[in-house]
TORPA-4810 file (N, C-alpha, C, O; in nm, 3 decimals):
<nodes>
NODE_1_1.708_9.880_16.110_1.608_9.822_16.005_1.524_9.924_15.952_1.448_9.990_16.024_M
NODE_2_1.533_9.941_15.831_1.429_10.045_15.782_1.317_9.971_15.688_1.344_9.890_15.600_I
NODE_3_1.196_10.011_15.722_1.084_9.954_15.644_1.046_10.042_15.561_1.016_10.157_15.593_Q
NODE_4_1.044_9.984_15.416_0.999_10.078_15.305_0.878_9.988_15.243_0.867_9.865_15.245_L
NODE_5_0.780_10.097_15.181_0.671_10.041_15.101_0.711_10.084_14.976_0.691_10.203_14.951_L
NODE_6_0.759_10.018_14.895_0.775_10.064_14.735_0.695_9.991_14.645_0.688_9.868_14.639_I
NODE_7_0.625_10.084_14.563_0.558_9.992_14.453_0.436_9.884_14.508_0.399_9.780_14.454_N
NODE_8_0.396_9.936_14.612_0.299_9.836_14.689_0.380_9.710_14.752_0.306_9.630_14.809_G
NODE_9_0.500_9.681_14.751_0.562_9.586_14.816_0.639_9.631_14.950_0.704_9.735_14.942_S
NODE_10_0.637_9.562_15.070_0.698_9.591_15.187_0.846_9.546_15.161_0.869_9.450_15.088_K
NODE_11_0.939_9.613_15.218_1.082_9.568_15.197_1.158_9.616_15.334_1.167_9.736_15.358_R
NODE_12_1.198_9.543_15.399_1.271_9.559_15.517_1.421_9.551_15.478_1.464_9.445_15.432_A
NODE_13_1.512_9.672_15.496_1.645_9.695_15.449_1.725_9.727_15.578_1.666_9.784_15.670_L
NODE_14_1.841_9.696_15.589_1.962_9.716_15.692_2.018_9.808_15.613_2.084_9.764_15.519_Q
NODE_15_2.008_9.953_15.627_2.090_10.062_15.568_2.101_10.168_15.660_2.026_10.184_15.756_V
NODE_16_2.198_10.245_15.627_2.212_10.389_15.716_2.090_10.457_15.682_2.054_10.479_15.566_D
NODE_17_2.025_10.492_15.791_1.899_10.577_15.753_1.938_10.728_15.713_1.849_10.812_15.703_P
NODE_18_2.077_10.764_15.690_2.105_10.885_15.646_2.125_10.889_15.497_2.137_10.998_15.441_Q
NODE_19_2.129_10.777_15.431_2.157_10.752_15.294_2.051_10.817_15.221_1.946_10.837_15.283_R
NODE_20_2.057_10.854_15.101_1.971_10.911_15.017_1.865_10.783_14.979_1.899_10.665_14.978_S
NODE_21_1.757_10.823_14.956_1.656_10.714_14.899_1.692_10.678_14.773_1.687_10.558_14.745_L
NODE_22_1.741_10.785_14.662_1.798_10.737_14.561_1.891_10.636_14.557_1.882_10.540_14.481_L
NODE_23_1.989_10.655_14.644_2.114_10.545_14.647_2.052_10.410_14.686_2.099_10.307_14.639_S
NODE_24_1.934_10.407_14.784_1.892_10.277_14.831_1.801_10.227_14.729_1.793_10.106_14.712_V
NODE_25_1.733_10.308_14.660_1.651_10.247_14.550_1.725_10.168_14.438_1.689_10.058_14.395_L
NODE_26_1.844_10.246_14.392_1.923_10.211_14.282_2.032_10.082_14.329_2.049_9.974_14.273_R
NODE_27_2.092_10.129_14.440_2.190_10.025_14.469_2.171_9.899_14.540_2.246_9.803_14.528_D
NODE_28_2.042_9.904_14.633_2.004_9.798_14.722_1.884_9.748_14.662_1.853_9.634_14.696_E
NODE_29_1.810_9.804_14.581_1.682_9.753_14.527_1.669_9.722_14.399_1.581_9.650_14.352_L
NODE_30_1.782_9.790_14.321_1.798_9.755_14.165_1.705_9.852_14.078_1.702_9.846_13.955_G
NODE_31_1.629_9.941_14.154_1.530_10.017_14.088_1.601_10.132_14.023_1.610_10.239_14.083_L
NODE_32_1.646_10.118_13.918_1.732_10.228_13.833_1.655_10.336_13.759_1.716_10.416_13.689_T
NODE_33_1.521_10.341_13.772_1.455_10.438_13.679_1.466_10.559_13.729_1.462_10.651_13.648_G
NODE_34_1.481_10.587_13.855_1.515_10.740_13.911_1.668_10.748_13.882_1.740_10.653_13.915_A
NODE_35_1.717_10.850_13.827_1.824_10.874_13.777_1.918_10.978_13.858_1.868_11.083_13.899_K
NODE_36_2.044_10.951_13.880_2.125_11.058_13.956_2.156_11.153_13.856_2.223_11.121_13.758_Y
NODE_37_2.107_11.286_13.874_2.147_11.392_13.789_2.225_11.493_13.863_2.347_11.484_13.852_G
NODE_38_2.177_11.587_13.937_2.272_11.681_13.996_2.301_11.628_14.147_2.407_11.669_14.195_C
NODE_39_2.237_11.560_14.213_2.258_11.507_14.353_2.208_11.637_14.438_2.230_11.625_14.559_G
NODE_40_2.152_11.744_14.405_2.114_11.846_14.509_1.970_11.891_14.475_1.927_12.002_14.502_E
NODE_41_1.901_11.793_14.415_1.752_11.835_14.408_1.703_11.917_14.313_1.585_11.952_14.306_G
NODE_42_1.798_11.953_14.234_1.750_12.075_14.138_1.702_12.029_13.983_1.623_12.089_13.911_Q
NODE_43_1.766_11.920_13.959_1.721_11.872_13.811_1.589_11.792_13.797_1.532_11.799_13.688_C
NODE_44_1.540_11.725_13.887_1.433_11.629_13.883_1.435_11.497_13.832_1.336_11.425_13.826_G
NODE_45_1.569_11.460_13.788_1.594_11.323_13.733_1.566_11.230_13.825_1.537_11.118_13.781_A
NODE_46_1.568_11.246_13.943_1.548_11.139_14.034_1.403_11.141_14.099_1.389_11.069_14.198_C
NODE_47_1.309_11.201_14.064_1.174_11.216_14.121_1.100_11.097_14.127_1.091_11.019_14.032_T
NODE_48_1.047_11.081_14.238_0.959_10.949_14.277_0.842_11.008_14.347_0.843_11.128_14.374_V
NODE_49_0.752_10.940_14.374_0.624_10.991_14.450_0.638_10.936_14.581_0.655_10.815_14.591_L
NODE_50_0.632_11.017_14.698_0.648_10.970_14.826_0.496_11.030_14.900_0.472_11.150_14.908_L
NODE_51_0.417_10.940_14.943_0.313_10.977_14.981_0.209_11.038_14.866_0.102_11.092_14.896_N
NODE_52_0.249_11.025_14.748_0.173_11.059_14.646_0.206_11.219_14.584_0.147_11.277_14.493_G
NODE_53_0.316_11.264_14.662_0.384_11.395_14.626_0.535_11.360_14.541_0.616_11.271_14.569_E
NODE_54_0.541_11.441_14.450_0.655_11.443_14.392_0.773_11.490_14.487_0.783_11.601_14.540_A
NODE_55_0.860_11.382_14.499_0.992_11.427_14.592_1.121_11.396_14.508_1.120_11.305_14.425_R
NODE_56_1.212_11.459_14.527_1.359_11.447_14.482_1.427_11.348_14.569_1.455_11.379_14.685_R
NODE_57_1.457_11.225_14.517_1.489_11.112_14.604_1.638_11.136_14.633_1.687_11.074_14.727_S
NODE_58_1.721_11.228_14.556_1.864_11.238_14.588_1.876_11.324_14.712_1.979_11.306_14.778_C
NODE_59_1.802_11.401_14.749_1.798_11.476_14.879_1.693_11.430_14.993_1.671_11.501_15.091_I
NODE_60_1.632_11.309_14.971_1.562_11.276_15.067_1.624_11.139_15.133_1.658_11.033_15.079_T
NODE_61_1.626_11.175_15.246_1.692_11.053_15.354_1.591_10.936_15.351_1.468_10.946_15.364_K
NODE_62_1.666_10.823_15.331_1.568_10.705_15.348_1.486_10.705_15.447_1.366_10.679_15.433_V
NODE_63_1.540_10.733_15.559_1.459_10.732_15.725_1.334_10.814_15.693_1.229_10.779_15.747_A
NODE_64_1.337_10.922_15.609_1.225_11.012_15.603_1.114_10.954_15.512_1.004_11.008_15.497_D
NODE_65_1.159_10.818_15.442_1.063_10.749_15.347_0.987_10.641_15.413_0.885_10.586_15.372_A
NODE_66_1.065_10.616_15.539_1.010_10.476_15.598_0.867_10.489_15.643_0.808_10.578_15.704_A
NODE_67_0.826_10.359_15.589_0.668_10.344_15.627_0.587_10.424_15.545_0.467_10.413_15.569_G
NODE_68_0.619_10.501_15.452_0.545_10.577_15.373_0.525_10.525_15.238_0.619_10.454_15.203_K
NODE_69_0.426_10.540_15.147_0.409_10.469_15.017_0.511_10.550_14.925_0.502_10.673_14.916_P
NODE_70_0.599_10.484_14.862_0.687_10.523_14.749_0.656_10.472_14.612_0.652_10.349_14.598_I
NODE_71_0.635_10.541_14.521_0.611_10.494_14.373_0.691_10.543_14.284_0.701_10.664_14.266_L
NODE_72_0.764_10.448_14.214_0.878_10.482_14.123_0.836_10.465_13.975_0.720_10.430_13.957_T
NODE_73_0.896_10.481_13.892_0.856_10.495_13.748_0.842_10.314_13.719_0.769_10.279_13.627_I
NODE_74_0.896_10.233_13.781_0.885_10.095_13.770_0.753_10.036_13.817_0.706_9.931_13.774_E
NODE_75_0.695_10.115_13.912_0.555_10.080_13.962_0.446_10.138_13.890_0.329_10.099_13.900_G
NODE_76_0.481_10.223_13.824_0.365_10.312_13.721_0.274_10.204_13.666_0.161_10.182_13.709_L
NODE_77_0.336_10.136_13.561_0.243_10.030_13.481_0.181_9.946_13.567_0.241_9.906_13.666_A
NODE_78_0.033_9.903_13.537_-0.026_9.800_13.601_-0.070_9.707_13.503_-0.111_9.742_13.392_Q
NODE_79_-0.061_9.565_13.548_-0.105_9.467_13.463_-0.062_9.476_13.322_-0.143_9.471_13.229_N
NODE_80_0.059_9.490_13.306_0.105_9.524_13.151_0.056_9.636_13.082_0.075_9.656_12.962_G
NODE_81_-0.008_9.711_13.159_-0.061_9.834_13.086_0.009_9.956_13.158_0.026_9.973_13.278_K
NODE_82_0.049_10.045_13.037_0.128_10.158_13.079_0.015_10.270_13.149_-0.106_10.276_13.129_L
NODE_83_0.081_10.336_13.218_-0.004_10.439_13.270_-0.029_10.557_13.174_0.063_10.601_13.105_H
NODE_84_-0.144_10.605_13.170_-0.180_10.705_13.062_-0.055_10.802_13.009_-0.013_10.825_12.896_P
NODE_85_-0.015_10.849_13.138_0.109_10.954_13.102_0.241_10.889_13.033_0.309_10.946_12.948_L
NODE_86_0.262_10.768_13.082_0.358_10.690_12.992_0.336_10.668_12.840_0.422_10.680_12.753_Q
NODE_87_0.216_10.635_12.824_0.156_10.609_12.686_0.153_10.740_12.624_0.176_10.740_12.503_Q
NODE_88_0.128_10.865_12.687_0.100_10.987_12.623_0.265_11.033_12.576_0.284_11.100_12.474_A
NODE_89_0.370_10.991_12.659_0.515_11.042_12.632_0.537_10.947_12.493_0.589_10.997_12.393_F
NODE_90_0.501_10.828_12.495_0.541_10.770_12.357_0.467_10.802_12.246_0.518_10.792_12.135_L
NODE_91_0.338_10.844_12.261_0.248_10.892_12.161_0.264_11.031_12.123_0.218_11.068_12.014_D
NODE_92_0.328_11.119_12.206_0.377_11.258_12.183_0.536_11.257_12.122_0.593_11.355_12.073_A
NODE_93_0.584_11.140_12.135_0.746_11.145_12.098_0.818_11.232_12.215_0.912_11.306_12.187_D
NODE_94_0.773_11.220_12.334_0.832_11.314_12.420_0.947_11.269_12.499_0.972_11.320_12.608_A
NODE_95_1.022_11.172_12.446_1.148_11.151_12.495_1.265_11.153_12.387_1.235_11.126_12.271_L
NODE_96_1.370_11.178_12.414_1.480_11.188_12.330_1.595_11.098_12.379_1.606_10.981_12.342_Q
NODE_97_1.672_11.150_12.456_1.781_11.054_12.519_1.729_10.975_12.639_1.786_10.878_12.690_C
NODE_98_1.605_11.033_12.681_1.551_10.957_12.791_1.584_10.978_12.929_1.505_10.932_13.012_G
NODE_99_1.691_11.043_12.974_1.752_11.061_13.091_1.662_11.123_13.199_1.656_11.076_13.313_Y
NODE_100_1.588_11.237_13.157_1.489_11.303_13.224_1.361_11.259_13.230_1.280_11.317_13.302_C
NODE_101_1.329_11.159_13.163_1.195_11.102_13.143_1.122_11.043_13.252_1.003_11.066_13.270_T
NODE_102_1.198_10.959_13.333_1.134_10.913_13.436_1.088_11.028_13.548_0.991_11.007_13.621_P
NODE_103_1.157_11.134_13.554_1.148_11.240_13.666_1.052_11.322_13.604_0.968_11.370_13.680_G
NODE_104_1.043_11.351_13.480_0.935_11.432_13.415_0.796_11.350_13.438_0.701_11.409_13.490_M
NODE_105_0.783_11.217_13.399_0.664_11.133_13.419_0.602_11.144_13.568_0.489_11.184_13.596_I
NODE_106_0.706_11.098_13.663_0.679_11.117_13.793_0.614_11.255_13.839_0.513_11.259_13.908_M
NODE_107_0.665_11.340_13.805_0.626_11.473_13.831_0.497_11.497_13.768_0.411_11.559_13.832_T
NODE_108_0.470_11.451_13.639_0.351_11.490_13.582_0.214_11.398_13.634_0.097_11.438_13.628_G
NODE_109_0.259_11.269_13.684_0.175_11.190_13.745_0.119_11.264_13.867_0.000_11.285_13.889_V
NODE_110_0.233_11.303_13.948_0.168_11.382_14.082_0.082_11.501_14.058_-0.012_11.531_14.132_A
NODE_111_0.121_11.577_13.934_0.042_11.674_13.899_-0.095_11.636_13.857_-0.188_11.705_13.900_L
NODE_112_-0.123_11.533_13.779_-0.250_11.472_13.724_-0.321_11.409_13.855_-0.444_11.404_13.863_L
NODE_113_-0.240_11.364_13.952_-0.314_11.310_14.062_-0.389_11.415_14.145_-0.489_11.391_14.213_N
NODE_114_-0.323_11.542_14.130_-0.401_11.664_14.208_-0.506_11.712_14.162_-0.606_11.740_14.228_R
NODE_115_-0.489_11.729_14.015_-0.580_11.773_13.926_-0.570_11.717_13.777_-0.481_11.734_13.694_N
NODE_116_-0.685_11.645_13.768_-0.689_11.569_13.644_-0.695_11.643_13.494_-0.670_11.589_13.386_S
NODE_117_-0.729_11.763_13.513_-0.732_11.840_13.367_-0.674_11.969_13.418_-0.745_12.068_13.440_K
NODE_118_-0.535_11.968_13.440_-0.462_12.095_13.472_-0.448_12.192_13.351_-0.437_12.136_13.242_P
NODE_119_-0.448_12.308_13.352_-0.460_12.398_13.252_-0.285_12.407_13.215_-0.197_12.374_13.295_A
NODE_120_-0.258_12.461_13.070_-0.114_12.463_13.047_-0.017_12.521_13.151_0.089_12.467_13.182_D
NODE_121_-0.068_12.646_13.204_0.010_12.717_13.284_0.049_12.634_13.420_0.162_12.638_13.469_A
NODE_122_-0.040_12.574_13.464_-0.011_12.462_13.571_0.066_12.357_13.527_0.142_12.312_13.613_E
NODE_123_0.070_12.303_13.416_0.164_12.201_13.353_0.304_12.258_13.357_0.398_12.190_13.398_I
NODE_124_0.317_12.368_13.319_0.441_12.454_13.299_0.502_12.470_13.460_0.613_12.433_13.499_L
NODE_125_0.403_12.533_13.534_0.471_12.537_13.677_0.494_12.428_13.728_0.585_12.435_13.811_R
NODE_126_0.445_12.311_13.714_0.491_12.165_13.775_0.623_12.122_13.720_0.720_12.087_13.788_A
NODE_127_0.617_12.129_13.600_0.735_12.087_13.525_0.859_12.164_13.548_0.969_12.112_13.532_L
NODE_128_0.843_12.291_13.586_0.934_12.406_13.575_1.086_12.376_13.623_1.182_12.437_13.576_D
NODE_129_1.099_12.261_13.738_1.208_12.240_13.798_1.272_12.133_13.735_1.388_12.108_13.767_R
NODE_130_1.212_12.062_13.646_1.276_11.948_13.580_1.337_11.988_13.462_1.283_12.055_13.374_N
NODE_131_1.478_11.937_13.462_1.554_11.982_13.341_1.561_11.886_13.235_1.591_11.770_13.263_I
NODE_132_1.537_11.923_13.107_1.557_11.815_12.997_1.681_11.887_12.905_1.669_11.986_12.834_C
NODE_133_1.783_11.821_12.925_1.895_11.891_12.834_1.892_11.880_12.690_1.971_11.941_12.618_R
NODE_134_1.785_11.789_12.638_1.780_11.779_12.512_1.668_11.864_12.448_1.636_11.852_12.329_C
NODE_135_1.605_11.958_12.541_1.533_12.044_12.501_1.388_12.004_12.435_1.344_12.075_12.344_G
NODE_136_1.323_11.903_12.476_1.212_11.851_12.435_1.087_11.900_12.510_0.978_11.842_12.505_T
NODE_137_1.110_11.998_12.569_0.986_12.071_12.673_0.850_12.083_12.588_0.743_12.053_12.640_Y
NODE_138_0.861_12.126_12.463_0.712_12.142_12.392_0.641_11.985_12.404_0.530_11.969_12.454_P
NODE_139_0.711_11.890_12.360_0.667_11.756_12.359_0.618_11.690_12.482_0.516_11.623_12.495_R
NODE_140_0.715_11.724_12.575_0.677_11.682_12.719_0.546_11.737_12.758_0.456_11.662_12.793_I
NODE_141_0.529_11.894_12.752_0.409_11.938_12.779_0.277_11.896_12.707_0.168_11.883_12.764_V
NODE_142_0.298_11.877_12.580_0.219_11.794_12.482_0.139_11.660_12.534_0.020_11.629_12.524_A
NODE_143_0.248_11.593_12.592_0.245_11.462_12.653_0.140_11.478_12.769_0.037_11.409_12.763_A
NODE_144_0.159_11.566_12.875_0.090_11.597_12.979_-0.060_11.644_12.952_-0.159_11.614_13.018_V
NODE_145_-0.051_11.717_12.849_-0.177_11.775_12.795_-0.276_11.647_12.747_-0.396_11.635_12.770_R
NODE_146_-0.189_11.557_12.674_-0.267_11.453_12.609_-0.317_11.347_12.711_-0.422_11.286_12.687_R
NODE_147_-0.251_11.324_12.819_-0.286_11.259_12.947_-0.402_11.293_13.018_-0.469_11.206_13.074_A
NODE_148_-0.435_11.429_13.020_-0.539_11.485_13.081_-0.661_11.461_13.027_-0.764_11.455_13.094_R
NODE_149_-0.657_11.448_12.909_-0.777_11.410_12.844_-0.823_11.273_12.882_-0.943_11.245_12.869_R
NODE_150_-0.732_11.178_12.933_-0.772_11.025_12.953_-0.867_10.997_13.077_-0.904_10.882_13.102_V
</nodes>
């Protein structure tokens, strides 16, 4: 039995501890915000926060997440209000196909949690390993820039 703390809720699951956190989130819990992209931790589409840090859930074993707070894109909005970075993505029109968006947002949230007013260079470094196949990088950076003002 694996005990998970996901988006503030405790969940006990009978799953193989070697399974990826991503597969458990998507297949067992129906949390499909984190996307399967490369399956190798390179593209960032599967990013969630584990203990407040951005983690690639496709290469994180579910056993390694046991007992630690996990935050997915589904848990980011509170009381019907979008997280400031989610709102900034909408305001900056920073999504096109949307596939990379949850991973970009979760990576950005981790950055803003560490530093509420990151410089552009720090934003670029944080998002460096997240791939947007549509090429909306300038708008994504603008969204993080906009959220840092909140």
